VOGU-3710 file (C-alpha; in Angstrom, 3 decimals, decimal comma):
1> mldaaangsl> -31,748/-46,808/64,656  -30,445/-50,161/65,942  -33,987/-51,516/65,983  -34,546/-50,281/62,426  -31,312/-51,933/61,327  -32,290/-55,188/63,073  -35,705/-55,422/61,455  -34,439/-54,403/58,002  -36,356/-51,129/57,709  -33,198/-48,991/57,798
11> sqpstlnaqv> -32,593/-49,825/54,157  -35,873/-48,137/53,215  -35,498/-44,515/52,029  -38,366/-43,271/54,229  -36,724/-44,702/57,354  -33,300/-43,332/56,407  -34,782/-39,894/55,767  -36,504/-39,892/59,161  -33,234/-40,849/60,858  -31,373/-38,036/59,086
21> drlltkepyl> -33,929/-35,478/60,311  -33,775/-36,916/63,840  -29,985/-36,826/64,053  -29,558/-33,410/62,424  -32,139/-31,587/64,554  -31,272/-33,053/67,970  -28,363/-32,478/70,313  -25,612/-33,508/70,726  -25,690/-34,925/67,190  -26,334/-31,605/65,451
31> qrfvrhtlsp> -23,374/-29,865/67,088  -21,135/-32,847/66,390  -22,086/-32,791/62,715  -21,458/-29,060/62,363  -18,227/-29,181/64,357  -16,637/-32,336/62,954  -18,051/-32,599/59,422  -19,033/-29,138/58,132  -16,477/-26,998/59,983  -13,467/-28,909/58,575
41> wlhldgdlds> -14,807/-28,296/55,059  -14,503/-24,545/55,693  -11,277/-25,154/57,659  -12,815/-23,611/60,761  -12,232/-26,518/63,138  -8,686/-25,575/64,123  -9,638/-21,970/64,850  -12,748/-22,619/66,953  -10,452/-23,159/69,949  -7,513/-21,092/68,753
51> pgeiknengs> -5,781/-18,730/71,214  -4,521/-16,671/68,285  -5,452/-13,170/67,153  -5,360/-11,152/63,962  -4,498/-7,463/63,954  -5,077/-4,457/61,747  -5,038/-0,691/62,256  -8,358/-0,902/64,159  -7,039/-3,300/66,773  -6,958/-7,055/67,349
61> lsmkdvaqqq> -9,567/-9,784/67,110  -9,751/-13,316/68,465  -9,633/-16,104/65,891  -12,282/-17,852/67,988  -14,762/-15,067/67,184  -13,763/-15,123/63,524  -14,388/-18,879/63,260  -17,489/-18,835/65,468  -19,073/-16,297/63,127  -19,118/-18,936/60,380
71> ylllydlvin> -19,856/-21,876/62,703  -23,145/-20,296/63,778  -24,170/-19,810/60,154  -23,502/-23,493/59,431  -25,578/-24,453/62,468  -28,474/-22,312/61,186  -28,309/-23,867/57,743  -28,623/-27,406/59,077  -31,294/-26,953/61,732  -33,458/-24,813/59,414
81> drniseifyg> -32,755/-27,022/56,379  -31,502/-24,138/54,244  -29,544/-24,463/51,018  -25,785/-24,840/51,118  -25,418/-21,996/48,607  -26,217/-19,573/51,453  -22,732/-20,190/52,847  -21,333/-18,388/49,808  -24,116/-15,974/48,919  -26,710/-15,062/51,520
91> selymnksia> -28,575/-12,171/53,070  -27,590/-12,664/56,722  -24,418/-12,856/58,747  -23,283/-12,926/62,367  -21,755/-9,844/63,895  -20,692/-8,480/67,264  -19,096/-5,266/68,461  -15,526/-6,574/68,235  -15,892/-7,752/64,630  -17,684/-4,544/63,608
101> nflgvdsssf> -14,906/-2,423/65,133  -12,255/-4,526/63,431  -13,977/-4,065/60,065  -14,418/-0,359/60,633  -18,227/-0,347/60,481  -20,692/1,216/62,919  -20,677/-0,963/66,045  -23,192/1,010/68,098  -25,996/-1,503/67,604  -23,915/-4,576/68,504
111> gsalqrvpas> -23,022/-6,176/71,811  -20,331/-8,655/72,799  -22,364/-11,713/71,739  -22,540/-12,738/68,088  -25,987/-11,971/66,686  -27,594/-12,772/63,351  -28,324/-9,643/61,333  -29,189/-8,736/57,732  -25,995/-8,038/55,806  -27,461/-4,684/54,767
121> vsegleasyf> -27,223/-3,289/58,314  -23,457/-3,744/58,272  -22,755/-1,011/55,741  -22,955/-3,174/52,650  -20,932/-6,167/53,833  -21,597/-9,254/51,760  -22,900/-12,314/53,600  -20,537/-14,931/52,207  -17,806/-17,162/53,565  -15,604/-15,888/50,737
131> tslhfantas> -15,908/-12,330/52,058  -15,575/-13,364/55,698  -12,737/-12,412/57,996  -11,778/-16,063/58,241  -11,386/-16,686/54,520  -9,848/-13,287/53,780  -7,212/-13,739/56,479  -6,332/-17,387/55,872  -6,309/-17,293/52,050  -4,411/-14,033/51,439
141> assdplktmv> -0,959/-15,611/51,428  1,643/-12,922/50,841  4,921/-11,722/52,322  3,209/-8,341/52,543  0,529/-8,566/55,288  -1,588/-5,905/53,556  -1,543/-7,522/50,116  -3,953/-10,056/48,643  -2,831/-12,605/46,050  -5,232/-13,796/43,352
151> tsrgkvvakn> -3,403/-17,092/42,816  -3,282/-18,078/46,497  -6,951/-17,236/47,029  -7,945/-18,982/43,823  -6,022/-22,132/44,797  -7,921/-22,316/48,100  -11,278/-21,980/46,314  -10,370/-24,547/43,647  -8,926/-27,139/46,031  -11,286/-26,884/49,013
161> flcesipvne> -14,574/-25,969/47,378  -14,377/-27,150/43,767  -12,327/-30,313/44,515  -9,848/-29,316/41,813  -6,158/-29,499/42,673  -4,468/-27,368/40,023  -0,654/-27,350/40,080  0,966/-23,930/39,866  4,730/-23,704/39,542  6,132/-20,209/39,980
171> ldpaavaevl> 9,490/-21,142/41,462  11,374/-19,604/38,540  11,377/-15,820/39,132  12,969/-15,173/35,750  10,183/-17,013/33,898  7,511/-15,160/35,872  9,213/-11,800/35,214  9,363/-12,564/31,490  5,637/-13,266/31,352  4,604/-10,215/33,381
181> gpeapflsqi> 7,069/-7,824/31,755  8,993/-4,838/33,145  5,847/-3,227/34,554  5,260/-6,167/36,933  5,997/-4,222/40,167  3,315/-1,690/39,238  0,578/-4,105/38,166  -2,541/-4,732/40,230  -3,494/-8,296/41,091  -6,364/-8,069/38,581
191> evgnirrnhv> -3,882/-7,089/35,839  -1,516/-9,885/36,864  -4,385/-12,373/36,767  -5,499/-11,265/33,320  -1,981/-11,637/31,905  -1,570/-15,139/33,307  -5,021/-16,268/32,196  -4,293/-15,251/28,597  -0,623/-16,261/28,287  -0,028/-19,507/26,412
201> scmgchkeid> 2,506/-20,742/28,977  0,364/-19,939/32,008  -3,289/-20,335/31,085  -3,407/-24,094/31,632  -3,011/-23,608/35,384  -3,997/-19,999/35,942  -7,112/-19,669/33,773  -9,427/-21,016/36,477  -7,681/-20,319/39,789  -6,752/-16,728/38,950
211> kmgmglefvd> -10,348/-16,099/37,885  -11,553/-17,281/41,303  -8,996/-15,093/43,032  -9,801/-12,075/40,873  -13,456/-12,300/41,815  -12,475/-11,902/45,455  -10,236/-8,861/45,012  -13,173/-6,704/46,102  -12,358/-7,893/49,629  -9,109/-7,000/51,375
221> nfgrlrteyp> -7,197/-9,437/53,572  -9,262/-8,367/56,605  -12,677/-8,999/55,040  -13,430/-5,362/54,255  -15,105/-4,415/50,983  -13,250/-2,150/48,585  -13,669/-0,812/45,058  -10,036/0,138/44,482  -6,528/-0,757/45,621  -4,561/1,445/48,049
231> dgkkieinfd> -2,783/3,045/45,078  -6,126/4,149/43,609  -6,424/1,580/40,808  -10,031/0,489/40,349  -10,976/-3,147/40,808  -12,909/-4,376/37,775  -13,737/-7,877/36,544  -15,576/-9,224/33,518  -15,381/-12,935/32,785  -17,503/-16,000/32,060
241> mkysetprat> -18,660/-18,395/34,786  -19,232/-21,659/32,908  -20,638/-23,919/35,602  -23,318/-21,750/37,116  -26,792/-20,364/36,558  -25,263/-16,870/36,599  -23,135/-16,881/33,425  -20,990/-13,765/33,876  -19,216/-12,000/36,741  -18,818/-8,235/36,521
251> dltsflksis> -18,787/-7,324/40,225  -18,562/-8,995/43,626  -22,287/-9,717/43,889  -22,516/-11,449/40,512  -19,345/-13,417/41,263  -20,623/-14,653/44,645  -24,051/-15,457/43,235  -22,448/-17,428/40,437  -20,047/-19,480/42,535  -22,738/-20,247/45,125
261> kderlhscfi> -24,669/-22,045/42,362  -21,610/-23,646/40,761  -22,265/-27,360/40,188  -18,638/-28,160/41,060  -18,998/-26,571/44,486  -22,126/-28,576/45,288  -20,611/-31,797/43,960  -17,430/-31,164/45,966  -19,539/-30,719/49,098  -21,296/-34,018/48,434
271> ktlvskvgpv> -18,074/-35,912/47,782  -16,466/-34,385/50,878  -19,335/-35,609/53,051  -19,181/-39,088/51,575  -15,410/-39,200/52,136  -16,201/-39,214/55,867  -17,632/-42,727/55,562  -15,585/-44,225/52,748  -12,623/-43,741/50,402  -13,926/-41,404/47,704
281> yleesnpcas> -11,518/-39,700/45,310  -12,516/-36,062/45,604  -10,733/-34,819/42,500  -12,290/-37,347/40,134  -15,562/-36,946/38,306  -18,299/-38,909/40,019  -21,661/-39,310/38,257  -23,411/-40,204/41,523  -22,385/-36,891/43,093  -23,688/-35,029/40,033
291> qiyrlnskqg> -26,947/-36,965/40,206  -27,425/-36,085/43,880  -26,696/-32,454/43,018  -29,272/-32,352/40,227  -31,974/-33,909/42,418  -31,324/-31,799/45,521  -29,600/-28,551/44,478  -32,686/-26,450/45,247  -33,348/-28,119/48,601  -32,032/-27,641/52,117
301> irsyikgiat> -28,827/-29,121/53,420  -30,571/-32,063/55,083  -31,992/-33,008/51,690  -28,424/-33,404/50,462  -27,681/-35,728/53,366  -30,805/-37,752/52,595  -29,832/-37,922/48,938  -26,388/-39,182/49,902  -27,696/-41,747/52,409  -30,062/-43,294/49,862
311> sklfvlarrg> -27,677/-43,149/46,891  -25,510/-45,732/45,199  -22,525/-43,497/45,992  -23,061/-43,971/49,736  -23,566/-47,730/49,440  -20,338/-48,133/47,465  -18,467/-45,928/49,935  -19,623/-48,044/52,881  -18,361/-51,158/51,099  -15,049/-49,494/50,270
321> q> -15,583/-49,886/46,519
//
């Protein structure tokens, strides 16, 4: 690479593309990229070495295993040049006996090591980061450890994966109680989300983030699929997805498929990568990020990196402009 820079060929797209493939298929560069660039995007980096555990009625599970499950998927995506959408809607996942036991699925075919398997063998588990143990546990902020919260989950999706920081102010209990009405203690999170999304005082903030959280209510805070709440209320959704090839979400599969193809998610990924090499404002519209998305959205993850490296966005970032 130094020789290519010295002789001027590094500025040529073909040379840059070859360097991207070299660095993202060889060690130790590949592991460094997954560990220090991709893992922070999913907020896995702090848990890859964590001594902590999570517990449910089936026992306890190391946070290292929970994070490693997603780390290995990221590694696969890069080395095999697969599309980034497979992080959020795919057909394969990593599983071992401990995770299977924790989720309450048949663990007889698993050993102690994490192994890649079709999602279908794990009793219908969805292969998506948004249905993973890691996301379910870290995004289900609630004083009740068994309760999910549509707003807290939606805020994580909007901020980390859509690059949209939406302010939500619910510090006034009286105002919240007035909006939700006297039946508030008996409402499901889906019902709460629908009220907020349609109330004139709340919709400005809640219309998008509650929708994202509602789509994930089919997963409990331990990453287990469900069709109803513990009190027996069914979980049902039906709303538009404006920024995706899949226009409507009516169940978990259609929601995950839609968000995996959401242009905002792909653009956020691009801007997050570029922010590693220069000051890029993630929450502002950037036409270069959209252009890279349109040219490379159907390609593998290394194609995104190549598109970034040869784009005006990358050049401006390097110059600090």
